[in-house]
C-alpha positions in Angstrom: 18.8 -15.6 12.6 19.5 -12.5 10.6 16.5 -10.6 9.3 16.0 -10.2 5.6 15.1 -6.5 4.6 13.7 -7.8 1.3 11.0 -9.8 3.1 10.8 -7.9 6.4 7.5 -6.1 6.7 9.3 -3.2 8.5 12.6 -2.4 6.7 14.8 0.1 8.5 16.9 3.0 7.3 20.3 1.6 6.1 18.9 -1.9 5.2 19.7 -1.4 1.6 22.8 0.8 1.8 25.1 -2.0 0.6 22.9 -2.5 -2.6 22.9 1.3 -3.2 26.7 1.5 -2.9 27.1 -1.3 -5.4 24.8 0.3 -8.0 26.5 1.6 -11.1 25.3 4.9 -12.7 23.6 3.0 -15.5 21.5 1.1 -12.8 19.8 4.3 -11.6 17.1 6.3 -13.4 16.0 9.7 -12.2 12.5 10.8 -13.1 10.6 14.0 -12.4 7.7 13.6 -10.0 4.2 13.6 -11.4 1.3 15.3 -9.7 -1.0 12.7 -11.5 0.9 9.8 -9.9 -1.2 7.3 -7.9 -0.3 4.9 -5.1 -2.1 1.6 -5.0 -2.2 -0.4 -1.8 -3.5 -3.9 -1.8 -5.6 -4.8 1.1 -6.4 -8.4 1.9 -9.8 -9.1 3.4 -10.7 -12.7 4.1 -13.5 -14.9 5.4 -16.5 -13.3 7.1 -15.0 -9.8 6.6 -14.8 -10.4 2.9 -18.4 -11.5 2.8 -19.5 -8.4 4.7 -17.5 -6.1 2.4 -19.1 -7.8 -0.7 -22.6 -7.6 0.8 -22.1 -3.9 1.7 -20.7 -3.1 -1.7 -23.6 -4.8 -3.5 -26.2 -3.1 -1.3 -24.6 0.3 -2.1 -24.2 -0.4 -5.8 -20.4 0.1 -5.5 -17.2 -1.9 -5.8 -15.6 -3.1 -2.7 -12.6 -0.7 -3.1 -15.1 2.2 -3.2 -16.6 1.0 0.1 -13.1 0.8 1.7 -12.2 4.3 0.5 -15.4 5.7 2.0 -14.7 3.9 5.3 -11.2 5.4 5.4 -12.4 8.9 4.7 -15.1 8.6 7.4 -12.6 7.2 9.9 -10.1 10.0 9.0 -12.8 12.7 9.5 -13.5 11.3 13.0 -9.9 11.6 14.1 -9.0 14.8 12.4 
C-alpha cells in the first residue's frame, strides 16, 4: 500500500513536489517573515496524565499550557 504524504506523520522531502509543480503563479502567495509570529503545537494528554496535569495546574494557579511550557523549559535546561 502506498503511503499518503497528506496523512503520514513523517512526510519526506519530495512528497509534495508534484503538487508544487502543478501550482500556478496565482496559487502562491509570498509574505515577509514576522519576528512576532508564533507557532502553536497541539499536545494531546489523556486519561490519568490529563488528570495529573489538571491537578498540577490548579495547585500552581496556572493553566495546563503554562505547566507544560515550564516542564519543557526545565527539561531543556537539564539537557543543554
